[in-house]
C-alpha positions in Angstrom: -23.6 -25.8 -8.7 -24.7 -24.6 -5.3 -25.0 -20.8 -5.3 -25.2 -20.3 -1.6 -22.1 -19.3 0.4 -21.6 -18.3 3.8 -19.4 -15.3 5.1 -18.2 -15.1 8.6 -17.7 -11.4 9.5 -17.9 -8.8 12.5 -20.0 -5.6 13.0 -20.6 -4.0 16.4 -19.9 -0.6 17.9 -16.3 -1.0 18.6 -15.0 -3.0 15.7 -15.5 -4.7 12.3 -17.7 -1.9 10.5 -15.2 -2.0 7.8 -15.3 -5.8 7.4 -18.9 -6.1 7.5 -19.4 -3.2 4.9 -16.9 -5.0 2.4 -18.8 -8.3 2.8 -22.3 -6.2 2.1 -20.5 -5.0 -1.1 -19.7 -8.4 -2.1 -23.2 -9.7 -1.3 -24.7 -6.9 -3.7 -22.3 -7.8 -6.4 -22.7 -11.5 -6.2 -26.6 -11.2 -6.0 -26.2 -10.0 -9.7 -24.4 -13.2 -10.6 -27.3 -15.5 -8.9 -25.1 -16.1 -5.8 -26.8 -15.8 -2.5 -23.8 -14.6 0.0 -25.4 -15.2 3.6 -23.6 -13.0 6.1 -23.0 -14.3 9.6 -21.7 -12.0 12.3 -19.4 -13.0 15.4 -20.7 -16.8 15.5 -18.9 -19.0 13.2 -20.6 -22.0 14.7 -23.8 -21.1 12.9 -21.9 -22.0 9.6 -20.9 -25.4 11.2 -24.7 -26.2 12.0 -26.1 -24.8 8.5 -23.7 -27.1 6.6 -26.1 -30.0 7.3 -28.7 -28.2 5.1 -26.6 -27.0 2.2 -23.8 -28.6 0.1 -21.4 -26.0 1.2 -18.0 -25.6 -1.0 -17.0 -22.2 -0.2 -16.8 -20.0 3.2 -15.7 -16.5 3.3 -13.8 -15.3 6.5 -13.6 -11.2 7.0 -12.9 -10.6 10.7 -10.5 -8.3 12.4 -7.1 -9.5 13.4 -8.0 -9.7 17.2 -10.8 -12.0 16.3 -9.0 -14.3 14.0 -7.7 -16.5 16.7 -11.3 -17.3 17.6 -11.8 -19.3 14.5 -10.7 -22.7 14.4 -10.3 -23.5 10.8 -10.1 -27.2 11.3 -13.8 -27.3 12.3 -14.5 -25.6 8.7 -12.5 -28.2 6.9 -15.6 -29.1 5.1 -15.2 -26.1 2.6 -12.8 -24.0 1.0 -11.9 -20.9 2.6 -11.3 -17.4 1.2 -9.9 -15.3 4.1 -9.5 -11.3 4.2 -6.6 -9.4 5.8 -5.5 -12.7 7.6 -3.0 -12.6 10.0 -3.8 -15.7 12.4 -1.2 -18.5 12.7 -3.8 -21.0 11.1 -3.3 -21.5 7.5 -6.2 -21.1 5.2 -6.4 -23.0 2.1 -6.9 -19.5 -0.1 -6.0 -16.2 1.1 -6.9 -12.8 -0.2 -4.8 -10.1 1.4 -6.5 -6.7 0.5 -3.5 -4.8 1.4 0.2 -5.0 1.9 -0.1 -5.9 5.5 1.3 -9.4 5.4 4.3 -9.9 7.6 6.4 -13.2 7.9 4.0 -14.7 10.6 1.1 -14.8 8.2 1.7 -18.0 6.5 0.0 -19.3 3.2 -0.8 -22.6 1.9 -1.5 -23.7 -1.7 -2.3 -20.3 -3.5 -3.1 -17.0 -2.3 -4.2 -13.7 -3.9 -2.2 -10.5 -2.6 -2.2 -6.9 -3.5 -4.0 -3.6 -4.0 -5.8 -4.9 -7.1 -8.0 -7.0 -4.6 -9.0 -3.9 -2.4 -12.7 -4.1 -2.3 -14.6 -0.8 -2.6 -18.0 0.1 -3.7 -18.5 -0.8 -7.2 -19.8 2.9 -8.1 -17.0 4.6 -6.4 -14.8 5.1 -9.5 -17.8 6.8 -11.1 -18.9 9.4 -8.6 -18.7 13.0 -9.4 -16.1 14.5 -7.4 -15.6 18.0 -6.2 -13.6 20.0 -3.5 -16.2 21.7 -1.5 -15.0 23.7 1.5 -15.3 21.0 4.3 -13.2 18.1 5.9 -14.6 14.8 6.6 -13.2 12.6 9.4 -13.8 8.9 9.1 -11.2 7.0 11.3 -12.8 3.5 11.3 -16.1 2.3 12.2 -15.8 3.6 15.7 -13.3 6.0 17.0 -12.5 6.8 20.6 -12.8 10.2 21.8 -9.1 10.5 22.7 -8.3 10.2 19.0 -11.1 12.4 17.9 -10.2 15.1 20.4 -6.4 14.9 19.1 -7.5 15.2 15.5 -9.5 18.3 16.4 -6.8 19.9 18.1 -4.4 19.5 15.1 -7.1 20.3 12.6 -7.8 23.8 14.6 -4.3 24.7 13.8 -4.3 23.7 10.1 -7.8 23.9 8.8 -10.3 26.5 9.3 -13.6 25.5 7.8 -16.4 23.0 8.7 -15.2 19.6 9.7 -17.8 16.6 9.8 -17.1 13.2 11.7 -18.4 10.0 10.7 -18.4 7.7 13.8 -20.4 4.5 14.8 -23.0 5.1 11.8 -23.5 8.8 12.5 -22.7 12.2 10.8 -21.5 14.5 13.6 -20.3 18.1 13.7 -16.7 17.8 15.0 -16.8 21.4 16.7 -20.2 21.0 18.5 -20.2 17.1 18.4 -24.0 17.5 17.4 -25.2 14.7 15.7 -26.4 15.8 12.3 -27.7 12.2 11.0 -28.1 9.0 12.5 -27.6 5.7 10.5 -25.8 7.9 7.9 -26.5 5.8 4.5 -23.3 4.5 3.0 -24.5 6.0 -0.4 -24.3 9.6 1.2 -21.3 8.8 3.0 -19.4 8.2 -0.2 -20.8 11.0 -1.8 -19.8 13.2 1.0 -16.3 11.6 0.6 -16.3 12.6 -3.3 -17.1 16.2 -2.5 -14.8 17.0 0.4 -11.7 18.9 0.0 -9.9 17.1 2.7 -10.2 13.6 4.2 -8.7 12.3 7.5 -8.9 8.5 7.8 -7.2 5.5 9.2 -5.3 3.1 7.0 -8.0 0.8 5.9 -10.5 0.8 2.9 -11.4 4.3 3.3 -7.9 5.4 2.8 -8.0 3.4 -0.5 -11.2 4.8 -1.5 -9.8 8.4 -0.9 -6.9 7.7 -3.0 -9.3 6.5 -5.7 -11.2 9.7 -5.5 -8.0 11.9 -5.5 -8.6 13.6 -2.4 -6.2 15.5 -0.1 -5.6 13.2 2.8 -4.2 13.0 6.3 -4.1 9.4 7.6 -4.6 8.2 11.3 -3.3 4.8 11.6 -5.1 2.9 14.6 -2.9 0.0 14.8 0.5 -1.4 13.4 -1.2 -2.8 10.4 -2.9 0.4 9.5 0.4 2.2 9.9 2.3 -0.2 7.5 -0.3 -0.1 4.9 -0.3 3.6 5.1 3.6 3.6 4.9 3.7 1.4 1.8 0.8 3.5 0.1 2.8 6.6 1.0 5.7 5.3 -1.4 3.6 5.8 -4.4 0.5 8.3 -3.3 1.1 11.9 -1.7 -0.5 12.4 1.6 -0.5 15.7 3.4 0.7 13.8 6.8 0.4 10.7 8.6 -0.6 11.5 12.5 1.0 8.9 14.3 -0.6 9.2 17.8 1.0 5.7 19.0 4.9 5.9 18.7 5.4 2.1 19.1 4.7 1.1 15.6 7.6 -0.4 13.8 7.9 -1.2 10.2 7.2 -5.0 9.4 8.7 -7.1 6.6 6.6 -7.5 3.7 5.9 -10.7 1.5 4.4 -9.2 -1.5 6.0 -6.0 -2.7 4.5 -5.6 -6.2 2.6 -2.5 -7.0 -0.7 -2.1 -8.6 -2.6 1.1 -9.2 -5.7 1.5 -7.2 -8.4 1.5 -10.0 -11.7 0.5 -7.8 -12.2 -2.6 -9.6 -11.1 -5.1 -6.6 -14.7 -6.1 -6.0 -15.1 -7.4 -9.5 -11.9 -9.3 -9.2 -12.7 -10.8 -5.9 -16.0 -11.8 -7.2 -14.5 -13.5 -10.2 -12.3 -15.6 -7.8 -15.3 -16.6 -5.8 -17.2 -17.7 -9.2 -14.1 -19.5 -10.1 -14.1 -21.5 -6.7 -17.7 -22.1 -7.0 -17.6 -23.7 -10.4 -14.4 -25.7 -9.5 -16.1 -27.2 -6.4 -19.7 -26.6 -6.9 
């Protein structure tokens, strides 16, 4: 069996941080299974070049929706593919949708895995010691524009009177002074800060799911229609303090998969097992 697989993902100042973090969590998990996950950011052609050197049987694709159309899956037909949050019209052979974002335009062929049980969070998350220290943590995606930050700050001043910390572009920042408290804020410390916050303001992505697993008080600030719909669906089962909808053009989309599964934080293990199965079947 070939124990090397590639992951195509994205990680830059404006977008992709959550996707990259997800693949890094997978890389750590798979290394314990003697599987080497090589992460490539923003240039899937590198995978095509490297296929000459490896008997490649599996490729992971985990990029933001606006980047999916740049990937021509036909050029990657030498390998099976596992795609995450896939929305592009091209049809991957295997699809893991890690949230209920799938609308009628997604399309799947053969088989797919979809549902909240496949949400990838840090392996240690369910075991963190939680608290309710008197501060709010604002984490609205890897990068958040000043306009949204200003709107959040304005509303928090009305509803919350204690310390507010912002995580943005990898930095820990005081929301009130906008002073950078720590650069290159480690994910381990970030998760512990989440576990100890009494309030979390976040977008409709992985951090929202992590906040639910940690049983935090949550305010949701979706940054796009997919995050809005993810938050709307989660709100059917979990209680949020509020959903601040700064963009009023979001519309509800039809859903392919309406099965509900509790958030237990074990999605990393489940996705890892799928990857192992694929390697065993095609290696």
